[in-house]
N, C-alpha and C positions, 0 to 999 in steps of 0.2 A: 364280397365287395362291401366296403364300409360306406354308409350313406351319410352325406352331409348336404346342407343346402348349398347348391352350386351357383356360382356367378355365371351369367350369360356372357358370351364373347362379344355380342353386338347389342347396342341399345334397342329396346323395344319401344313401340309407340306409347306415349304417355297415356295412362288411364288409371282411374281410381281402382284400388284393389277391391274386388267383389267379396262379399261375406263368404267365409269358408274357403277362400282361395289358398291360404297357407296350408290348411289340412289336406285339401285335394292335391296340392303339389307334392307334399311329403308322401302321401299315399301312393301317388304315381311312381315316385322314385323308389319307394319300398317295393312296389309290385315288380318294377323292372329289375331290382336287385334280386328278388326272390327267384324270378325266372332265370337270371344268369346263374344263380347259385345252384339251381336244380339241373343245369345242363350237364350231360354225361361227361366225365373227365376223360382226358386222352389216355390211351393205353399205357400202362406202366412198363418201362423197360426193366431189364434184369437188375437184380439187386447187387450183383457182384460180377463185374466183367474182368476177365483175366487176359484176354487176347484181343488185340486190335489188328485185324486183317485188312490190308489195303490193296485195292486194284491199283495199277500203275497208270495207264493211259486214261485220262479223263478224271482222275482222282488226285494222284500225286503230280501229274502233269496236266496241262490244260487240254490235252487231247489233240494238239496240233503238231504238225511236223514242219520244221523250218529247214528249207533247202539252202545250203551254203554255196557260194561261188567256188568252183573247182571241185564240186562233188561233196558228198557227205550230207548228213542231215543231223538236226539237233532237236532236243525236246526241252521245254522250259519248266522249271520247278520254282517254287516260292521258298525263300529262306525262312519265312515264318512257319511254313509247313515242316521244313526240316528241323527247325528248332523245337517244334511241337513234338515231333517223334522222339527227340532227345529227352524232352520233359516227360513223355510217357514212359520211356525206358527207366528213367531215374525214379519214377514213382512206382516201379514194379510191374508195369503193364508189358506184356510180351508182344512185340511188334512183328508182324509177318507181312510179306508181299505175296499176293496171289494174282498172277497175270497170265493172260493168254499169249503174251509176247515172249520172245526169248532172244538171246544174243547179247552183243556187247552193250547195247543201250541199257538193257535190264541190269547188267552187271555194274555199269557205272552208277545207275540210280541206287542199287543196293549198297554200293560202297559209301554213298552219301547218307543213306537212311540208317544203315547198320542194323537191319532186322535180325531177329533170331533165326528166322527160316524164310527161304524164298522158294516158292513153287511157281516155276515159269512154264510156258507152253501148255497151260491148263485152260482149255476152252470151256469145259464143263465146270463152272465155278462151284456148284453145289457139291459135286464129287470132290473137287479140290479142297473144299472146307472140311468135308468128312475126313479126308486124308490128313489135313492140317491138324484137326482135333486129335486124331489117333496118334500122330507123331509127337504132339505136345502133351498128350495125356489129359485133354479136356474135352468136354462135350460142346455141342453147338450152343447150349444154354449159357456158356461162359465166353462166347465170342461176339465181338462187334465187327461187322463187315461194312466197308464203304465201297460201293460200286456205282457205276454210272450208265451201263448199257442194258439192253434187253436181256442179254444172256446172263447178266448179274441178278435178274429179278428173282429166280427161284432161290438163290443163295440169300438174298436180302430178306426174303420172307421167312427163311428157315432158322436164322440165327437169333440170338437173344435181342440184339439191337441192330437193325439194318438201317443204314444211313445213305442217302443219295444227295450228291451236290445239286445245287439249284438248277444247273444246266444239264442235268442228267436226262435220259430219255423218259418219255411219259411212262413207259412200262416199269422202268426202274423206280421212278418216284412213286408210282402206285403201289409197288410191292414193298417199299421201304417203310419202316416204322415212323421215320421222320425225314423230311426234306430239309437239308441244311440251307442256310441263307447265303452261303458262299459258293462260288463256282469251283470246279476242279482246277487244280494248279494255282489257285489264288485264294487260299484260306480255308478250303473245305477240310483239309486234314487237321488244321489247327482247331477248327470248330469241333470236329469229331473227338479230338483228344480232350478238349474241355468237357464235353459231355461224358466221356468215359470216366475221367477223373472225378467228376461230380457224382457219378453213380457209385463210385468206390468209397465215398464218404460213409461214415457210420449211419446205417439206415434207421436205427432206433432213434438217434438224435433228430434226424430230419422228420421222421414220423411224429415224434413228440412235438416238434416245432409246428408242424402242419395242424395237428390237433389243437394246439394253443391258439393258432391264428383263426381257426374255424370257431372256437369257443368265443374269442374276442369279437369276431364279426357278428355272430349270433346275438351276443349281448348288446352290441351296438344297434343292431336292427331292432331288437326288442325295446331299447331305450327310445329309438326314433318312432316306433309305433305308439308308445305312450305319449311322446311329444306331440304327435299328430292328433291324438285323441284329446289330450288334456290342456295343451298349451295355447292354442290359437286365440282364445278370448283374452288371456293375460298379455300375450305378445301384441295384440291389437291395441290394448290400453296403453302399453309402453310406447308403441309407435306413435299413437295420437298425442301423447304427452310430449314426446320429443319434437314432433312436428309443430305442435302449438308453441313450444318455447322458441324454436328457431324462427317461426313465422313472426313472433313478437320481438325478435332481435336478441334473444338470449343466446348464450353459448353453452357448450357441453364440456364438463370437466370429468375425465375418467381416470380411475386408478385401480390397481390390483397388484398382487405379488406373483413373481414367477411366471407361470403360464398365463395367469390372469393379467399380468402386466403386459404380456405380449398381445393378449386380446384387446386390452385398452388401446394400445398403439394401433392395432389393426383397425379398430372401429373409428378411431380419430382420423386415420388416413382416409377411410371410406367417406366420412362426412366432409372432411376438408377438401378432398380432391373430387371424387365422384364414385358412384357405385355402378349403375347401369347407364345413366343418362348424362349427357353434357348439360351442365347447369352452373349457376353461381356457387362459389364455395361457401360452406357453412362453418362457423367458428367451433372448433373442437380441439381440446388439448388433452394429451395423455400425460398425466403428472409424473409418471414414472420415467419419462424420457429425459427429464432435466437432471442430469447427473450432478452438476455442481450444487443445485438446490438440495437434492436428496442427501448428498454426503455432508453438506454443511449443517443441515437440520439434524441429521442423525448424530453428527459429531458434537454439535453445540447444545443440543437438547436431548432428544431420545428418538429412537426409530419409530415409536408409536405416533410421533407428530409429523412424519415426513410428508404426508398428504394433507393432514388437517391444517398445517401452517400455510401451505400453498393455497388451500381453499379459502382460508380467512383473508388472504391477500387478493385473490382473484375473483371469488364468487360474489355475485350480486343477486338481489331479488329478481326472479324471472329466469335465472340460469338453471341448469340441470347438473347435479352432481351424481355420478354413477360410481358405485363401489362394487367390485367383482371379487368374490371370495368363494371358492368351491366348498370350503369347510363351514363358512358362515361365522368363523370365530377369530379372524385376523384382527388384532387390536388396532392396527393402523387404518384398516378399512372402517371399523366401527367408529373410530375417532373422526374419520373423514366425513362419514354420513352425519354425525352429530354437528360437525362444523358447518356442513352445508345447510342444515336446518337453522342453525343460529344465524346464518347470513341471509335467510329467506329464500334459499334455492329449493327447487323440487328435488327430492332425493330418490334415487332408484338403486336397488340392490339386485345383484345376480348371485345366486348360490345354488346349492343342491339340496337334496332331502335332509341331509344331516345339518344343514344350516337354516332350516325353516324359521327358528326363533329370530333370525336376523330381520324378518319382515317387520318386526315391531320397531326397528330403528330406521325404517325408510318409508316414504310415502307410497312407493310402488315397489313390488318385489317379484322377480321371476325365480321360482324354485324349480330347477330342472328335475324332471321325474327320474332321478337316478341317485345312487349313493356313491358309487366308485368315482374317484376323481377324474379318470380318463373319460368316462361316459358323460359326466357333468360338463367337462370342457367341450366335448363334441356337441352337446345340446346347446351350450352357450353360443358356439359359433353358428349353429343352425338358426338360433333365435336372432342373433345379431344380423345375419344376412337377410333374414325375413324383415326385420325392423328397417334396415337400410333401404330395402326395396320398397316397402310400404311408405316410408317417409318421403322418398323421392317421388313416388306416385302422387302422394297427397300435396306436396309442395310444388310440383312442376306441371301438374295436369293443366292448369290454366295457362301457363306460359307456353305450353306446346300446342295449344289450340289456335 
């Protein structure tokens, strides 16, 4: 689980942020993530499934019998389940029907499903699956079975992957490796086919992907631990500087490139609209959002000036200019900070460990304790959410009382 500072869904009562609250909140989130990360994983199904064996009543059908006027009875199937059987056969999965019923109804269903083998009149499902495996030349460790009743339970437990529809009996669901989210006759077979096809994907590729995700998650957790230990004091200074400027009627001008441009727009939206609390709007502008100005300046002058020229037009003493650059070396961000200083604005930089020298070009600087761009961006978001929450607390505490 990747941890970032999360927005609450409902406003909290206004109160000044107590010292150390940011660090404590991040540590609580990290502790929760660690406990989730150490929870035992679900049992792994087979790595290569060759046969999909389906019960009929309660799996392919909804298990109900429809009596018709004038005699006769009918059973209902889902077209999506029939289409799923076709997709399984096309992908090379061998489809079989194993049912305790027999007669014309089974024959009609088999005509629609077109299985490789039909075993009807088999009340003992486990014995039937052993027979199925022998006739198809596969072991139970290559069979997925979908059943819904108590007498299916031994078979569900014995195969590589036992699946039970959501409306199966308690005993069947207890014995199955997994309970499907769909009921019999209404999507259970489609869901089973999707699981079987997913398990037939190259296992090495999926294992490598899972290892990569775990490595990324652990790196993110470590970066957030450092953030909790090292960043609160600097984040508090930044929050107080922004709150002071807004309290005195100043505005906030933000800029960045790429993902940092998105962060600038995100933060401007939080300040202009709201974060956690209903309040008056605060003036905040993301300079990268003005496409005509960006393209005109880049075309008529140079891209290095796209933010600086806007700042020379918009910034005044008492405003705040924020430059966000994960590398710390973006020429247009450096020029923007210089232009902000020239206009008498307070300048704030956001960067990562590789951009530490950027601190010399700004009045205040948050250096995210990470070097990889992705981790730096994650910590920037955590820092901005914390800043928005603290600024709202500082500026709305009196209004809420």
